[in-house]
All heavy atoms as an XYZ file, in Angstrom:
743
protein
N     -10.535     -4.698      6.769
C      -9.460     -3.735      6.704
C      -8.894     -3.555      8.099
O      -9.591     -3.124      8.988
C     -10.026     -2.441      6.147
C      -9.088     -1.318      6.077
S      -9.770      0.111      5.244
C     -11.480      0.054      5.611
N      -7.650     -3.902      8.284
C      -7.057     -3.899      9.605
C      -6.381     -2.587      9.970
O      -6.357     -2.216     11.125
C      -6.068     -5.041      9.723
N      -5.807     -1.883      9.012
C      -5.138     -0.622      9.303
C      -6.213      0.421      9.568
O      -7.163      0.568      8.805
C      -4.231     -0.187      8.133
C      -3.628      1.175      8.401
C      -3.139     -1.213      7.895
N      -6.065      1.144     10.665
C      -7.045      2.158     11.040
C      -6.819      3.422     10.211
O      -5.892      4.194     10.463
C      -6.940      2.460     12.530
C      -8.056      3.341     13.019
O      -8.644      4.099     12.259
N      -8.352      3.233     14.290
N      -7.683      3.644      9.244
C      -7.523      4.773      8.317
C      -7.668      6.109      9.034
O      -6.937      7.052      8.732
C      -8.519      4.654      7.146
C      -8.150      3.454      6.280
C      -8.535      5.924      6.301
C      -9.105      3.179      5.156
N      -8.566      6.207      9.983
C      -8.769      7.496     10.653
C      -7.529      7.934     11.417
O      -7.256      9.128     11.511
C      -9.978      7.441     11.606
O      -9.794      6.384     12.544
C     -11.264      7.228     10.852
N      -6.746      6.981     11.932
C      -5.515      7.345     12.632
C      -4.419      7.811     11.681
O      -3.520      8.547     12.075
C      -5.011      6.165     13.464
C      -5.835      5.911     14.697
C      -5.207      4.838     15.552
C      -6.044      4.613     16.800
N      -5.451      3.592     17.666
N      -4.492      7.387     10.419
C      -3.472      7.799      9.452
C      -3.435      9.314      9.279
O      -2.372      9.903      9.157
C      -3.735      7.159      8.086
C      -3.376      5.699      7.922
C      -3.797      5.201      6.548
C      -1.891      5.482      8.126
N      -4.596      9.947      9.258
C      -4.653     11.383      8.991
C      -4.028     12.206     10.110
O      -3.656     13.356      9.905
C      -6.085     11.816      8.707
C      -6.601     11.121      7.495
C      -7.553     10.147      7.459
C      -6.154     11.284      6.142
N      -7.726      9.701      6.179
C      -6.888     10.381      5.346
C      -5.201     12.096      5.532
C      -6.708     10.277      3.972
C      -5.022     11.992      4.166
C      -5.765     11.095      3.398
N      -3.868     11.628     11.289
C      -3.191     12.313     12.376
C      -1.724     11.944     12.483
O      -1.004     12.504     13.304
N      -1.270     11.025     11.660
C       0.107     10.554     11.696
C       1.002     11.543     10.943
O       0.811     11.799      9.754
C       0.176      9.162     11.058
C       1.557      8.570     11.081
O       2.509      9.181     10.610
N       1.666      7.370     11.602
N       1.980     12.096     11.645
C       2.852     13.118     11.051
C       3.621     12.591      9.844
O       3.784     13.306      8.846
C       3.822     13.648     12.100
N       4.092     11.349      9.893
C       4.843     10.810      8.764
C       3.931     10.598      7.557
O       4.328     10.857      6.424
C       5.546      9.500      9.127
C       6.509      9.055      8.045
S       7.741      7.873      8.556
C       6.785      6.392      8.698
N       2.703     10.135      7.802
C       1.754      9.944      6.702
C       1.463     11.278      6.013
O       1.324     11.344      4.798
C       0.456      9.304      7.214
C      -0.510      8.943      6.125
C      -0.308      7.830      5.329
C      -1.636      9.724      5.889
C      -1.196      7.491      4.322
C      -2.534      9.394      4.883
C      -2.311      8.278      4.104
N       1.399     12.337      6.781
C       1.093     13.658      6.216
C       2.203     14.164      5.292
O       1.955     15.022      4.458
C       0.827     14.678      7.331
C      -0.409     14.330      8.174
S      -1.904     14.039      7.213
C      -2.197     15.645      6.530
N       3.409     13.634      5.425
C       4.517     14.067      4.555
C       4.499     13.381      3.196
O       5.237     13.788      2.300
C       5.884     13.814      5.215
O       6.089     12.405      5.346
C       5.987     14.495      6.570
N       3.668     12.333      3.045
C       3.607     11.622      1.773
C       2.965     12.488      0.691
O       2.128     13.342      0.983
C       2.786     10.334      1.913
C       3.329      9.255      2.830
C       2.305      8.128      2.971
C       4.648      8.715      2.331
N       3.324     12.233     -0.556
C       2.669     12.908     -1.672
C       1.234     12.395     -1.801
O       0.884     11.338     -1.256
C       3.414     12.636     -2.997
O       3.365     11.222     -3.255
C       4.853     13.129     -2.953
N       0.427     13.108     -2.530
C      -0.967     12.710     -2.752
C      -1.023     11.320     -3.389
O      -1.832     10.475     -2.976
C      -1.690     13.745     -3.647
C      -1.766     15.100     -2.950
C      -3.067     13.252     -4.057
C      -2.629     15.128     -1.715
N      -0.179     11.069     -4.386
C      -0.193      9.765     -5.058
C       0.187      8.637     -4.110
O      -0.383      7.549     -4.171
C       0.729      9.764     -6.279
C       0.175     10.579     -7.435
O      -1.035     10.862     -7.438
O       0.972     10.921     -8.339
N       1.146      8.878     -3.217
C       1.557      7.848     -2.261
C       0.435      7.571     -1.258
O       0.165      6.422     -0.921
C       2.837      8.264     -1.543
N      -0.221      8.626     -0.795
C      -1.358      8.444      0.120
C      -2.462      7.647     -0.573
O      -3.023      6.715      0.011
C      -1.915      9.793      0.571
C      -1.033     10.538      1.527
C      -1.642     11.892      1.835
C      -0.698     12.744      2.660
N      -1.197     14.115      2.830
N      -2.764      8.028     -1.799
C      -3.809      7.345     -2.553
C      -3.470      5.874     -2.755
O      -4.323      4.993     -2.553
C      -4.022      8.045     -3.902
C      -5.084      7.476     -4.824
C      -6.466      7.578     -4.176
C      -5.063      8.225     -6.149
N      -2.240      5.587     -3.125
C      -1.818      4.199     -3.330
C      -1.905      3.403     -2.034
O      -2.405      2.281     -2.021
C      -0.393      4.140     -3.901
C       0.192      2.738     -4.074
C      -0.690      1.867     -4.968
C       1.612      2.830     -4.628
N      -1.446      3.984     -0.942
C      -1.490      3.274      0.339
C      -2.931      2.968      0.743
O      -3.249      1.840      1.144
C      -0.783      4.083      1.425
C      -0.632      3.332      2.715
C       0.241      2.257      2.810
C      -1.358      3.684      3.840
C       0.386      1.544      3.988
C      -1.221      2.974      5.025
C      -0.351      1.914      5.094
O      -0.214      1.200      6.261
N      -3.798      3.949      0.605
C      -5.209      3.728      0.940
C      -5.832      2.682      0.017
O      -6.647      1.866      0.447
C      -5.987      5.034      0.879
C      -5.619      6.047      1.966
C      -6.299      7.388      1.706
C      -5.962      5.520      3.346
N      -5.443      2.704     -1.243
C      -5.915      1.718     -2.219
C      -5.495      0.304     -1.797
O      -6.290     -0.630     -1.843
C      -5.349      2.070     -3.593
C      -5.587      1.053     -4.676
C      -6.808      0.972     -5.327
C      -4.577      0.184     -5.073
C      -7.022      0.045     -6.343
C      -4.776     -0.738     -6.085
C      -6.008     -0.803     -6.722
O      -6.215     -1.719     -7.718
N      -4.258      0.166     -1.368
C      -3.747     -1.146     -0.978
C      -4.436     -1.649      0.290
O      -4.932     -2.768      0.331
C      -2.213     -1.104     -0.784
C      -1.509     -0.882     -2.122
C      -1.709     -2.392     -0.126
C      -0.033     -0.573     -1.994
N      -4.473     -0.818      1.339
C      -4.987     -1.308      2.620
C      -6.500     -1.491      2.628
O      -7.019     -2.232      3.459
C      -4.559     -0.411      3.807
C      -5.161      0.982      3.698
C      -3.044     -0.395      3.934
C      -4.971      1.832      4.929
N      -7.188     -0.822      1.704
C      -8.644     -0.978      1.674
C      -9.105     -1.949      0.588
O     -10.305     -2.175      0.433
C      -9.315      0.382      1.478
O      -8.966      0.933      0.226
N      -8.161     -2.525     -0.131
C      -8.505     -3.456     -1.202
C      -9.048     -4.754     -0.619
O      -8.441     -5.334      0.278
C      -7.256     -3.745     -2.051
C      -7.585     -4.394     -3.356
O      -8.236     -5.423     -3.402
N      -7.117     -3.784     -4.427
N     -10.196     -5.215     -1.092
C     -10.770     -6.447     -0.540
C      -9.917     -7.694     -0.805
O     -10.123     -8.720     -0.155
C     -12.130     -6.564     -1.232
C     -12.109     -5.627     -2.373
C     -11.041     -4.613     -2.107
N      -8.951     -7.598     -1.688
C      -8.100     -8.760     -1.991
C      -6.911     -8.910     -1.043
O      -6.196     -9.903     -1.118
C      -7.580     -8.660     -3.429
O      -8.650     -8.702     -4.328
N      -6.693     -7.937     -0.163
C      -5.559     -8.048      0.764
C      -5.853     -9.188      1.740
O      -6.976     -9.338      2.214
C      -5.280     -6.715      1.491
C      -3.907     -6.737      2.145
C      -6.381     -6.368      2.467
C      -3.404     -5.370      2.573
N      -4.842    -10.009      2.011
C      -5.097    -11.143      2.899
C      -4.869    -10.756      4.355
O      -4.507     -9.620      4.668
C      -4.286    -12.375      2.478
C      -2.805    -12.233      2.705
O      -2.339    -11.358      3.419
N      -2.042    -13.111      2.094
N      -5.076    -11.706      5.247
C      -5.014    -11.440      6.692
C      -3.672    -10.941      7.183
O      -3.607    -10.250      8.188
C      -5.403    -12.693      7.483
C      -6.869    -12.984      7.373
O      -7.672    -12.111      7.066
N      -7.236    -14.229      7.619
N      -2.611    -11.323      6.496
C      -1.287    -10.885      6.936
C      -0.783     -9.660      6.174
O       0.363     -9.256      6.328
C      -0.257    -12.035      6.879
C      -0.604    -13.113      7.880
C      -0.121    -12.605      5.493
N      -1.640     -9.046      5.360
C      -1.280     -7.803      4.696
C      -0.549     -7.958      3.385
O       0.250     -7.098      3.011
N      -0.801     -9.025      2.651
C      -0.151     -9.250      1.366
C      -1.203     -9.217      0.266
O      -2.279     -9.792      0.405
C       0.594    -10.607      1.337
C       1.231    -10.850     -0.029
C       1.645    -10.664      2.437
N      -0.887     -8.525     -0.812
C      -1.798     -8.438     -1.948
C      -0.970     -8.460     -3.233
O       0.123     -7.893     -3.284
C      -2.661     -7.164     -1.875
C      -3.695     -7.134     -2.992
C      -1.830     -5.917     -1.847
C      -4.721     -6.029     -2.872
N      -1.487     -9.125     -4.240
C      -0.842     -9.146     -5.547
C      -1.547     -8.124     -6.428
O      -2.766     -8.167     -6.576
C      -0.953    -10.539     -6.161
O      -0.465    -10.513     -7.486
N      -0.776     -7.201     -6.967
C      -1.326     -6.165     -7.846
C      -0.590     -6.158     -9.175
O       0.605     -6.448     -9.230
C      -1.191     -4.776     -7.209
C      -1.930     -4.511     -5.907
C      -1.588     -3.118     -5.393
C      -3.424     -4.654     -6.091
N      -1.296     -5.790    -10.214
C      -0.698     -5.550    -11.522
C      -0.561     -4.037    -11.645
O      -1.578     -3.333    -11.716
C      -1.574     -6.132    -12.654
C      -0.963     -5.830    -14.005
C      -1.789     -7.623    -12.457
N       0.665     -3.507    -11.618
C       0.848     -2.059    -11.602
C       0.116     -1.303    -12.711
O      -0.453     -0.238    -12.455
C       2.367     -1.889    -11.716
C       2.898     -3.125    -11.067
C       1.940     -4.209    -11.478
N       0.101     -1.836    -13.933
C      -0.591     -1.141    -15.025
C      -2.080     -1.006    -14.742
O      -2.676      0.054    -14.967
C      -0.384     -1.878    -16.355
C       1.044     -1.780    -16.861
O       1.719     -0.783    -16.532
O       1.476     -2.693    -17.579
N      -2.682     -2.070    -14.242
C      -4.115     -2.056    -13.937
C      -4.395     -1.146    -12.744
O      -5.302     -0.313    -12.782
C      -4.637     -3.492    -13.669
C      -6.077     -3.471    -13.199
C      -4.472     -4.354    -14.913
N      -3.603     -1.284    -11.698
C      -3.809     -0.480    -10.488
C      -3.621      1.002    -10.755
O      -4.376      1.830    -10.237
C      -2.861     -0.934     -9.380
O      -3.135     -2.259     -9.017
N      -2.638      1.358    -11.583
C      -2.420      2.778    -11.882
C      -3.615      3.369    -12.629
O      -4.029      4.490    -12.364
C      -1.126      2.989    -12.668
O      -1.214      2.445    -13.965
N      -4.206      2.571    -13.542
C      -5.407      3.036    -14.248
C      -6.583      3.179    -13.298
O      -7.349      4.139    -13.390
C      -5.758      2.108    -15.396
C      -4.925      2.384    -16.641
C      -5.354      1.484    -17.729
N      -4.924      0.147    -17.288
C      -4.672     -0.866    -18.063
N      -4.875     -0.777    -19.332
N      -4.246     -2.013    -17.592
N      -6.749      2.233    -12.384
C      -7.836      2.316    -11.413
C      -7.691      3.540    -10.517
O      -8.690      4.134    -10.122
C      -7.895      1.049    -10.560
C      -8.375     -0.156    -11.326
C      -8.332     -1.438    -10.503
O      -7.549     -1.571     -9.573
N      -9.192     -2.378    -10.861
N      -6.460      3.906    -10.214
C      -6.210      5.067     -9.369
C      -6.222      6.383    -10.145
O      -6.273      7.454     -9.546
C      -4.856      4.921     -8.654
C      -4.795      3.835     -7.595
C      -3.362      3.622     -7.137
C      -5.677      4.203     -6.423
N      -6.135      6.299    -11.457
C      -6.113      7.505    -12.276
C      -4.780      8.220    -12.261
O      -4.718      9.441    -12.401
N      -3.694      7.452    -12.073
C      -2.348      8.040    -12.105
C      -1.537      7.345    -13.189
O      -1.836      6.223    -13.581
C      -1.628      7.907    -10.733
C      -2.383      8.632     -9.645
C      -1.393      6.465    -10.354
N      -0.522      8.014    -13.669
C       0.338      7.404    -14.676
C       1.150      6.279    -14.036
O       1.334      6.244    -12.814
C       1.285      8.448    -15.272
O       2.243      8.846    -14.312
N       1.648      5.386    -14.872
C       2.463      4.283    -14.356
C       3.744      4.819    -13.712
O       4.215      4.281    -12.710
C       2.768      3.221    -15.447
C       3.395      1.957    -14.838
C       3.636      3.798    -16.537
C       2.503      1.193    -13.910
N       4.281      5.921    -14.248
C       5.472      6.530    -13.635
C       5.161      7.051    -12.235
O       5.951      6.856    -11.311
C       6.020      7.656    -14.509
C       6.690      7.135    -15.770
O       7.140      5.971    -15.771
O       6.760      7.889    -16.757
N       4.021      7.716    -12.079
C       3.636      8.224    -10.757
C       3.315      7.082     -9.803
O       3.570      7.178     -8.604
C       2.467      9.193    -10.860
C       2.893     10.536    -11.407
O       4.081     10.816    -11.543
N       1.943     11.368    -11.733
N       2.757      5.995    -10.336
C       2.498      4.806     -9.520
C       3.819      4.257     -8.982
O       3.928      3.924     -7.800
C       1.777      3.741    -10.360
C       1.416      2.507     -9.609
C       0.197      2.405     -8.952
C       2.286      1.422     -9.562
C      -0.137      1.253     -8.253
C       1.955      0.267     -8.875
C       0.737      0.193     -8.211
N       4.819      4.174     -9.837
C       6.135      3.675     -9.417
C       6.795      4.611     -8.409
O       7.399      4.158     -7.432
C       7.026      3.473    -10.636
C       6.605      2.290    -11.472
C       7.563      2.031    -12.621
N       7.147      0.849    -13.342
C       6.918      0.810    -14.642
N       7.097      1.889    -15.385
N       6.533     -0.309    -15.220
N       6.691      5.918     -8.641
C       7.257      6.895     -7.691
C       6.567      6.781     -6.336
O       7.223      6.823     -5.290
C       7.106      8.315     -8.231
C       8.033      8.642     -9.365
C       7.769     10.040     -9.895
C       8.517     10.290    -11.178
N       8.148     11.587    -11.783
N       5.249      6.642     -6.352
C       4.496      6.502     -5.099
C       4.886      5.212     -4.389
O       5.053      5.194     -3.159
C       2.994      6.539     -5.376
N       5.051      4.138     -5.144
C       5.477      2.857     -4.558
C       6.845      2.998     -3.902
O       7.059      2.544     -2.771
C       5.534      1.765     -5.625
O       4.280      1.522     -6.173
N       7.771      3.645     -4.605
C       9.117      3.833     -4.060
C       9.071      4.688     -2.796
O       9.759      4.399     -1.819
C      10.033      4.477     -5.096
C      11.433      4.688     -4.549
C      12.448      4.883     -5.609
C      13.835      5.142     -5.120
N      14.163      4.963     -3.744
N       8.246      5.723     -2.805
C       8.111      6.577     -1.626
C       7.597      5.769     -0.427
O       8.103      5.895      0.688
C       7.160      7.730     -1.941
C       7.001      8.722     -0.821
C       6.079      9.869     -1.184
O       5.634      9.975     -2.348
O       5.798     10.668     -0.275
N       6.601      4.920     -0.661
C       6.060      4.093      0.416
C       7.078      3.069      0.905
O       7.151      2.775      2.101
C       4.778      3.394     -0.048
C       3.573      4.300     -0.263
C       2.429      3.528     -0.904
C       3.129      4.949      1.042
N       7.885      2.552     -0.008
C       8.952      1.620      0.382
C       9.998      2.352      1.219
O      10.419      1.867      2.271
C       9.608      0.981     -0.859
C       8.630      0.040     -1.553
C      10.890      0.249     -0.480
C       9.067     -0.386     -2.946
N      10.419      3.529      0.750
C      11.448      4.295      1.455
C      11.023      4.655      2.878
O      11.848      4.697      3.790
C      11.799      5.569      0.688
C      12.544      5.292     -0.607
O      13.037      4.157     -0.790
O      12.624      6.211     -1.457
N       9.727      4.889      3.068
C       9.213      5.258      4.401
C       8.683      4.045      5.164
O       8.052      4.185      6.205
C       8.155      6.338      4.265
C       8.777      7.615      3.704
C       7.981      8.826      3.950
C       8.766     10.033      3.424
N       8.023     11.247      3.540
N       8.950      2.868      4.614
C       8.631      1.586      5.253
C       7.139      1.352      5.500
O       6.758      0.657      6.431
C       9.440      1.416      6.535
C      10.941      1.492      6.289
C      11.723      0.818      7.339
C      13.216      0.934      7.178
N      13.804      0.895      5.915
N       6.309      1.923      4.640
C       4.874      1.636      4.702
C       4.560      0.313      4.014
O       3.620     -0.371      4.395
C       4.066      2.755      4.046
C       3.801      3.910      4.960
C       4.644      5.013      4.984
C       2.703      3.913      5.808
C       4.408      6.081      5.828
C       2.445      4.970      6.659
C       3.311      6.056      6.662
O       3.068      7.106      7.503
N       5.340     -0.005      2.973
C       5.129     -1.249      2.232
C       6.476     -1.853      1.847
O       7.513     -1.173      1.888
C       4.290     -1.051      0.939
C       5.033     -0.164     -0.063
C       2.904     -0.527      1.257
C       4.394     -0.123     -1.446
N       6.418     -3.121      1.478
C       7.529     -3.803      0.832
C       6.958     -4.411     -0.441
O       5.768     -4.723     -0.510
C       8.105     -4.914      1.716
C       8.672     -4.398      3.006
C       7.927     -4.481      4.183
C       9.926     -3.823      3.060
C       8.431     -3.991      5.380
C      10.438     -3.336      4.255
C       9.680     -3.425      5.413
O      10.187     -2.946      6.587
N       7.792     -4.590     -1.442
C       7.352     -5.195     -2.691
C       8.295     -6.338     -3.034
O       9.516     -6.187     -2.963
C       7.316     -4.154     -3.834
C       6.305     -3.058     -3.524
C       6.985     -4.841     -5.163
C       6.250     -1.939     -4.558
N       7.699     -7.455     -3.394
C       8.475     -8.615     -3.829
C       7.937     -9.085     -5.169
O       6.732     -9.179     -5.365
C       8.349     -9.769     -2.823
C       8.930     -9.490     -1.474
C      10.425     -9.468     -1.539
C      10.993     -9.190     -0.161
N      12.390     -8.960     -0.179
N       8.844     -9.389     -6.086
C       8.478     -9.959     -7.375
C       8.903    -11.418     -7.346
O      10.086    -11.721     -7.297
C       9.181     -9.206     -8.507
C       8.780     -9.696     -9.872
O       8.367    -10.834    -10.052
N       8.921     -8.831    -10.858
N       7.923    -12.302     -7.343
C       8.206    -13.738     -7.290
C       7.617    -14.379     -8.530
O       6.395    -14.389     -8.713
C       7.630    -14.375     -6.015
C       8.230    -13.700     -4.779
C       7.899    -15.881     -5.999
C       7.602    -14.107     -3.474
N       8.492    -14.854     -9.394
C       8.080    -15.503    -10.647
C       7.136    -14.622    -11.465
O       6.151    -15.103    -12.023
C       7.425    -16.865    -10.367
C       8.379    -17.858     -9.720
O       9.598    -17.763    -10.000
O       7.911    -18.706     -8.947
N       7.428    -13.330    -11.521
C       6.634    -12.410    -12.326
C       5.367    -11.901    -11.665
O       4.656    -11.076    -12.236
N       5.077    -12.364    -10.457
C       3.912    -11.879     -9.715
C       4.405    -10.857     -8.696
O       5.332    -11.136     -7.927
C       3.167    -13.034     -9.003
C       1.986    -12.504     -8.210
C       2.726    -14.082    -10.008
N       3.802     -9.670     -8.699
C       4.248     -8.589     -7.822
C       3.369     -8.566     -6.581
O       2.154     -8.388     -6.669
C       4.226     -7.241     -8.552
C       5.131     -7.316     -9.782
C       4.663     -6.123     -7.613
C       5.036     -6.122    -10.695
N       4.011     -8.755     -5.424
C       3.316     -8.763     -4.144
C       3.640     -7.486     -3.379
O       4.796     -7.111     -3.249
C       3.734     -9.974     -3.309
C       3.306    -11.285     -3.918
C       4.185    -12.029     -4.699
C       2.016    -11.772     -3.725
C       3.794    -13.233     -5.267
C       1.623    -12.977     -4.299
C       2.512    -13.698     -5.061
O       2.116    -14.879     -5.637
N       2.610     -6.843     -2.883
C       2.739     -5.674     -2.024
C       2.466     -6.149     -0.599
O       1.447     -6.789     -0.342
C       1.742     -4.597     -2.424
C       2.085     -3.913     -3.724
C       1.963     -4.584     -4.930
C       2.527     -2.605     -3.737
C       2.277     -3.963     -6.130
C       2.841     -1.974     -4.928
C       2.721     -2.651     -6.125
N       3.369     -5.833      0.319
C       3.283     -6.291      1.700
C       3.147     -5.071      2.604
O       3.951     -4.144      2.525
C       4.536     -7.106      2.081
C       4.698     -8.258      1.087
C       4.469     -7.594      3.521
C       6.109     -8.732      0.917
N       2.122     -5.079      3.451
C       1.859     -3.974      4.373
C       2.131     -4.473      5.795
O       1.281     -5.130      6.393
C       0.406     -3.480      4.244
C       0.161     -2.293      5.163
C       0.073     -3.135      2.802
N       3.309     -4.175      6.349
C       3.651     -4.681      7.680
C       2.679     -4.244      8.772
O       2.386     -5.004      9.681
C       5.050     -4.129      7.950
C       5.564     -3.672      6.642
C       4.389     -3.396      5.766
N       2.160     -3.033      8.702
C       1.252     -2.552      9.754
C      -0.064     -3.309      9.741
O      -0.754     -3.373     10.762
C       1.012     -1.058      9.629
O       0.411     -0.754      8.396
N      -0.423     -3.880      8.629
C      -1.639     -4.678      8.545
C      -1.486     -5.930      9.410
O      -2.386     -6.283     10.180
C      -1.909     -5.068      7.090
C      -3.252     -5.663      6.836
N      -3.760     -6.707      7.546
C      -4.188     -5.343      5.937
C      -4.963     -7.015      7.091
N      -5.241     -6.197      6.111
N      -0.351     -6.569      9.312
C      -0.089     -7.787     10.078
C      -0.101     -7.512     11.577
O      -0.626     -8.303     12.357
C       1.261     -8.391      9.670
C       1.613     -9.626     10.433
C       1.000    -10.839     10.145
C       2.560     -9.595     11.442
C       1.315    -11.989     10.840
C       2.889    -10.742     12.141
C       2.255    -11.933     11.849
N       0.431     -6.381     11.989
C       0.522     -6.095     13.432
C      -0.833     -5.791     14.064
O      -0.943     -5.728     15.279
C       1.495     -4.936     13.687
O       0.977     -3.754     13.126
N      -1.878     -5.615     13.256
C      -3.199     -5.329     13.816
C      -4.061     -6.574     13.963
O      -5.178     -6.487     14.464
C      -3.952     -4.315     12.920
O      -4.119     -4.876     11.628
C      -3.222     -2.997     12.850
N      -3.537     -7.722     13.553
C      -4.290     -8.966     13.673
C      -4.409     -9.346     15.144
O      -3.434     -9.269     15.889
C      -3.615    -10.102     12.871
C      -3.623     -9.772     11.391
C      -4.322    -11.434     13.118
C      -2.834    -10.731     10.562
N      -5.598     -9.730     15.552
C      -5.809    -10.133     16.936
C      -4.919    -11.323     17.280
O      -4.808    -12.269     16.512
C      -7.275    -10.497     17.148
N      -4.284    -11.239     18.398
C      -3.395    -12.316     18.844
C      -4.247    -13.375     19.555
O      -4.868    -13.094     20.561
C      -2.327    -11.793     19.813
C      -1.580    -10.559     19.338
C      -0.787    -10.797     18.078
C       0.032     -9.603     17.688
N      -0.502     -8.720     16.714
N      -4.252    -14.587     19.015
C      -5.034    -15.659     19.646
C      -4.168    -16.852     19.924
O      -3.138    -17.042     19.366
C      -6.212    -16.102     18.751
O      -5.702    -16.525     17.492
C      -7.200    -14.987     18.578
């Protein structure tokens, strides 16, 4: 996990997010399937059930994270990719 979770709680912009958006972001960045550059493929119906939120709230949280530039979402051939730019910027430069 590359994004420093402890620093998020002191981040003023992160504190303005709704509970569902915070939960979704933490779910994404701590998911073992996220790759080194911060990309993960999620199935919204499955992820919303795992988080215990409705699919509508999952979509609202996703939109909130997109609007605040925490994530980007791309649908490529029916596969939904969630991209976390801050994850990529924490990779050690070699």
